[in-house]
N, C-alpha and C positions, 0 to 999 in steps of 0.2 A: 520395403516390408518392415513393419514394425514387428519386433519379437516380444512376445509375451513370457518374460522372463522376470526374474527377482529385481533386476534393476526398474523395470516398468511397475511392478508392484510396490516398491519403496517410494516411485516418484508418485503413485496414487495414494499413498499414505501422506506423504508431504502435501499433496494438492489438498486432501480431504482435511487436515489440519489447518491450513490457509483458509480453506473454505469456511471451516467453523468459526476463525478469529474475523473474518469478514462480515459472515453474517451475525454474528453477535457484537463485535465492536464497531462495526461500520468501516474497519481498515484491517490491516494484518493479513491480506491476502497473500501478498507478494513476501511480506516480513516473515510469515509463517513455511512457504513453500519455497523460496527462491534460494536461502542458504543450503537446504537438503538438495534441491534439483540441481545447484550449480555444481555439487561434486560427481551428478550422472551426464549431464547435457553441458555443463559449462556456465558461468556468467549469463553470457548473451543468450543462448538457448533457455535457460530458465526463465530469464525477465521474459522474453519472447512469449513462451509458454504460456506462463501466467497471465500477461496482457491479453493474449487472445483469448483464453477461458474467460477473463473477467468481462467479455462484453456479454455475456450471459448474465453475470453478476448486477451488470449495468441495468439490464432489462428488469431483474428481479427487484431489486432495491431502488431505483429511481423515484418510483411514484411515491415511497416514504419521504425521500428526499425533498421533493417537491413542496409535498404537503406540509412538513415541519421545519423545512431549513429556513436560516435567514439570509435571504437574497443579498442583503447589502452586504454582508460579510463574505459570501459564497464568491459572489461574483468578480470583486477585485482580485481575491485570492488566486481562482481558477485563471484569470486573464494574466496574471504577473507568471502564474505557473506555465501556461501556454506558451508564453513568451520565451521563457527562458528553458524549455525542456529541451530544444535542440542541443543546447551546449550539454547538458548531462549526458543523450543519446552520442554527442560526438567522443566524450569523454570515455564511455562504457566500451565503443567500438576501437579507439585509439590506445588506450592506455592498458597496462599489464593488470590481467584480472585479480591477481593476488594483491597488489597495491589498490584497487579499486574496492575490493572486499575488505579491507582492513579501513580504509577511509569512511566505507559506509558504517563498519561497527562501531568504529569511535565516537562518528556523529549520532548515531542512535544511542549510545551508552551516554553521550554529554547531554541529549535530551533529556533521558530519564533522570540524570542527576537534577536538573534544573528543575523536573516536574516534584522531585523528592522533597525539594526546598520548601514547597508548599506555596510558592510565591501564585498570587492572583490578581489580575488588574480589576479595578473597580470602574473606572471611567470606560466609556467607548472606546476603542483602538482607534489612532488616527490612521487617515489613509495610507501614509508612507510606511508605518509599522505593518500593515496587513499585506500592503505590496511586497515589503521586505520577505515577511512570512513564505508568501507565495514563490517568491524569486527562489529562496532555498528549495522550497518544496518541490518546485519543477526542475533543477538541476539534479535532486536526488532521483524524483520521478523518471526522467531520462537515462540516469545513469545506472539506476538499480530496479526502477519499478518501485521504490519506496520513497512516494512522496508524501505520505501519511504524515512522519514522525513531528516535521515542523506544524500541520496542522492540529495534529491532536495537542501537542504543547500549548499553541495559542488558542484551542477552543477550550481545551481543559482547564486552561488560567483562569477563564472568564467565569461569570457569575450564572451561566446558563445550565438548565436542566440537563441529564444525559441524555434524554430523547431528541433535544434540540442538538444538542452536541453530535452525537450519532447522524442524525439527518445533514448537519452541516458539511461532517465528514465524507459521507456518501457523495453530496451534491460535488464537492470539491475533486473529489477522486474520479467521479464520473468523468468529468473534463479531461483532469491531469492525466488519468491512464490513457485513455483514447488519443491524445496526444503524443506521449510517449510512442504508444503502438504506430501511430500514423509517421513517426519521426525515424523509428527503426525501419518502418517498412521501405521508406524514401530511400533509406541510406543502403538498400538492398541486402538488408540482413535476416529477411524473413525467407525461410528456405521452404521447399514442400514437405520435407522431413519434419520441420517443426510444427506445421500446421497441422499435418497428421497427428503428432503427437498431441498438440494440443486437445484435436478433436476427441482422443482416445481419453485423455486426463481430465476434460471439462467435465463428464458426469459427476465423480464423486467430489469434485470442486463444488459444482452446482447442489448436490445434494446435500452438501456438507452446511452451504450457507442457509439453505432454507432450514435446517436444524439449528443454526446459530441463533436464527432471526426468531425462532419460536423461544428458545432459551432467555433471551434478552428480554422478552415481556414480563419475565417472572423476576429480574434484576433489580436490585436497588441503586440508587445513584450512587453510594459507598462503595459497592462491590463492582460497580461499573468502572470507577475510576481505579480502583485498585487492580483490577483486571488488566487496564490499560499500561499501567506503569510495571507491572508484572511481565506482561507479554513483551513489552517494547525491550524491558532488560534482559529476560532470556535471548531474546533473538539476538540482540546485540552482541552477547556473550559467546552465543553460539557462532555467529559469524565472524567474530574477531578469532576463534581458536580452531576455525574449520581449516 
């Protein structure tokens, strides 16, 4: 039986933060919610809850991704992620949670540093580069539900507008997150308690996604890029010191 206490209220707040980021940026659901939820339910429980709630996010956002995304980039990104997600899930289940959290935080901050340098690629990326980004994203997706940072770095560094970037991220995460959830389930880590908690916490997450999507309509490309950088930096620091 789930108790409606301060922990659950705090968890709902973390989920709302993650949903707002997911709706506005196309990513950030796990990055906004997992660090806080980990303090309440542990890393595995936190990742599982967000991935379960994200099923609704995929339904909400996928139509935009299908219409606006660049399939020739998203498809190999997603395929590489699918193939390497099981490795990340294995790491999540078998490694020390504190070490896993620090590794995630350092990885996130490293991506922020690269983005801050202002590097942008001008030519279409080669297939090995796209697959490499998807591979790193798959390991992070399975290991922490945080497969977005490599894709964010890659897509923000290109010449595409913020609508296309957001759509590409949504399409990529739709496949990456569902693969991570399937992998965790196949490893027997989804309990009835976690599923119930995800059902209880899904509404604030999905409502916040809707709000974030509406706010995105008023955002300029420059604001979108700075927001992506700021969110990634804050979440990385929070995960490192938690």
